[in-house]
N, C-alpha and C positions, 0 to 999 in steps of 0.2 A: 504492499500499498503507499502511495505517497505520503510522504512525512508531512504532517499538519503544522501549523504554527503554533508557538508556545501559547499557552492558555492565558486569557485576558483576568488580571485581578482587580482592574481599575475600575470604579464607574464613572470616571470622567474620560474614557474612550469613547471616540466619535460613534462608533458601532452601537454601543450600551446607550449612549444619549438617544440616539437616533431609535432605538428599539422601543424605549421608554414613551418619546413623543408619539410613535406610531401606535402605541396602546392606550393611547389617552382620547384625543379628540379628533372628530372628522377633519376639521380645519387642519392638524398636523399631518394626517394622511393624505389629503389633497396637495397641501404646500409639498410634499416629498416626492407625491405620485405613487405612493406604496402603501402595502397593508400586510398585516402579520398572517403568519399560518402557524400554529403552536401544535407541536406534538408529532412524534413518528406517523402514527396513523394518518394524521392531515398531511402531513407532508407527503405520504405514499400516495395520498388521493390526489393529492395537485401533481404530482409527477404523471400519473396516470391519466390524467385529463392534458397533458401535454403543455402544462404550466412551467416556466424555466424560473427558479427562484432567482433573485439578486444577489443574495447572501443568504448565510445559515450561520447560526451560532448554535453550538451543542455543548452540552455539560462534559467538562473534561473527563468526570470520571464515567460518563457513558459511550466515551469514543470507541471502546473495544468491546460494548455490548452490543448484543443485539436489541432490536431491530436498527439500532441505530449505527454500527458498522456497516451493513449491508446499503444502507440509505447513503451513507458517506461517500463509499466507492461509487454508487451510481453518480452522485453529484460531482465527485470528481472526474468521472468519466466525460459527464457534461460541461465541465469547467465550470463549474459553480463554486465561487469563494466559500469555503467552510471555515470557520475560526473557531477554535475550543475556548469554553469560557470557564473559570471556577464555578463550581455547581453552586455556591452560596450566592454568587453574584447574579448567576444567570436567574435563582429562584427570585431574587429581588426584582429583576429587570421586568420578569414575564408578567403579562396580564393577570394569569393564573397564579394564586400562591400555591407553593408546592407544585410548581409546573410540572410538566414530563419531559425536561431536560432538553429542548429542541426548538428554537425559533426560526423562521424563515419570513423574509422579507419577499413579497411578489408585486410586481406591478398592478397598478389599480388601471381597470379597462380606460380606453381612450374617453367610453362614451358613459362614465361610471354616473355623472350627474346631467345625462341627458335624456329624459325619460322620453321624449318624441322618437328616438332610436327604438326603443321597446314597444312603444304605441304604434308606431307607423311601420313594424315589421310586416312581413307577408306569409311567413310560417302560420298555419292553422293551428288554433288552440286557444285555450283562454287566458286573458290576461290579467294577472293576479294584481289588485290595487290595495296596497296595505294604506290604509287613511292614519296617519299619525299614530301607526303602533308603537309603543315607547319599549318594550321589553324586547332586547336583540337575541333573546334566546326564542320567542315566539317567531320574531322575523326571520332568523336562520332555520327553525322547522317548516315553515311556510315554503321559503325557498326551497327546501328537501323534498316536501312533498309536492310540489309545482313542478319539478323535473321528473319525478316518481311516475306523476299521472299526467304526463303528457302538457303541461301550460306550455303557453307561446313564450312568457316571459313573465316578471313580476316589476312593479314600480313601487316605491317605498315613498310615500307620500308625507315629508318631513319625518318625525318621530326617530326611529332607531336607525342607526347607518348600517347598511348591508354589511360593510366590510370591518365594521367592529370586531374584535376578537371573539366575543361570545358568539355574534351571529355567524362569523364565519365556521366556527366550530361546532355550531348546533347545524348548519347545512350541511355538514360529513359529506364535504366535498362538491357539491352541488353549485356552490357560487360561482366555480371555475366553469361550469358547463351549461348552466341557464342562462338567458339574457336577463340583466338585472340592471336596475337603475333608482338613482334618488332623486326624488323632486323636490328641491330645496325652497319651493315656493308653492305651496299647498293650495292657493287661490286662483294662481295661474292654471294649475293642473284640474282644479276643479270647472273651470270653464272650458277648458280643452275637450274635456271628457262630454260634457252637457252639449257642447256644439260638434263633437267628434263624428256623430252619424252610427257609430257600433253599439251596438246592444249593450244597455248596463244592467247588471244583477247586484241588487244591494241584498247582502245576509243581514238578516234580523231576526232577533231571538224568538219572536212570534209574529202570527200574523200574514207572513209570506207564503207562497205557492210551495208546494212538496218539489224539492230538488227533482225528482223523478218527471215531474208534469212539464218541466221547462225546455227549452230547446238549447243545446249547448255547443250548436253548428257556428263555423265562422270563427270568431275572433272576438268573442264577449267579454266585456271588461268584468271580472268579479270583483266588487267592492267590500273590502272587510275592514270595519272600524274597528278603532282601541276598543277595550272591554269597557272602561269607565264611560268614555263620551262617545262612542260609536261613530256614526257616519252624520255630514252635514244635511240638514233638511233638503236643502236644494237637490242634493244628488240622491236621496231617496226618492224625492217627488218626481224625478226624471228616470228612475228606473224601476224594472220589476223587481219586486221584493221576493227573496227566497226565505225559507225557513226550515229547518232540520225538525222534523216530528220527534218529540220526545216527551217523557212522563213530567206530569205538571209540577212534581216537586222539584223537578230540576230548573233554576230559574234561566241558565244559561250554559254555555259552554266556553272554553277559552278561545280565542281567536284561533289560535293554531291548531287545535282539535277541530273546530266548526270548519275551518279552511280547509282542512286535510281531506274531511267527509264531503264537502262538496265537490274540491277538486276529484275526489273519487268517482262521484255521481256522472261529472262531466265528461270524465276519460272513455 
């Protein structure tokens, strides 16, 4: 194996500082044009999707352990810089406390903040619109379900960043394979959705049609609101409402569960 550089021990090293910034705010990720992938499993999914990391940090204690050792060999074959880091330092740097010993930086898609690229695509299938969904875990799960059930893409209207570490982790690699974009101006997106001419289907806890009663052909927009605030009245008024039949004792489902069930019906 090619000899790796000496393990980093200083929190002031540029790679450590950049990794911390990438794990924090969407603005930092946009400035660098990068996002983080955390852990050997997520990195293996990244490589399987044909995505080339820009750099990889690995805990020095895991360099000769599997699965890191095999991943390092693959990365070096692809000429990806691999930098060992003292384990305690990497744990302090990683977004997840007691992280899995590996961090990779990948390039943000060129149209990460261009929802029109997803909305105007030509691939048949549902386009999921997550309206101000704040939980990155829910958002990542919806990205994963969207890929699994043949959706054409997903747009996050404000709310959580699809390229935050938790959303990326929850997507289980789907973030690399599904067209995804973030709309930073929800009000402009609202106007575009209403004027766009495509079928709008608004998920509501009660009072909508059963999923099996609707046509899911073409490129309908499946509108999913945050659990507390829901969807804007203007969007609901312009849409066909859909509700998942369930027992009266259950007030509602999480947005990730409800969205996944509806995507399965649409598939």
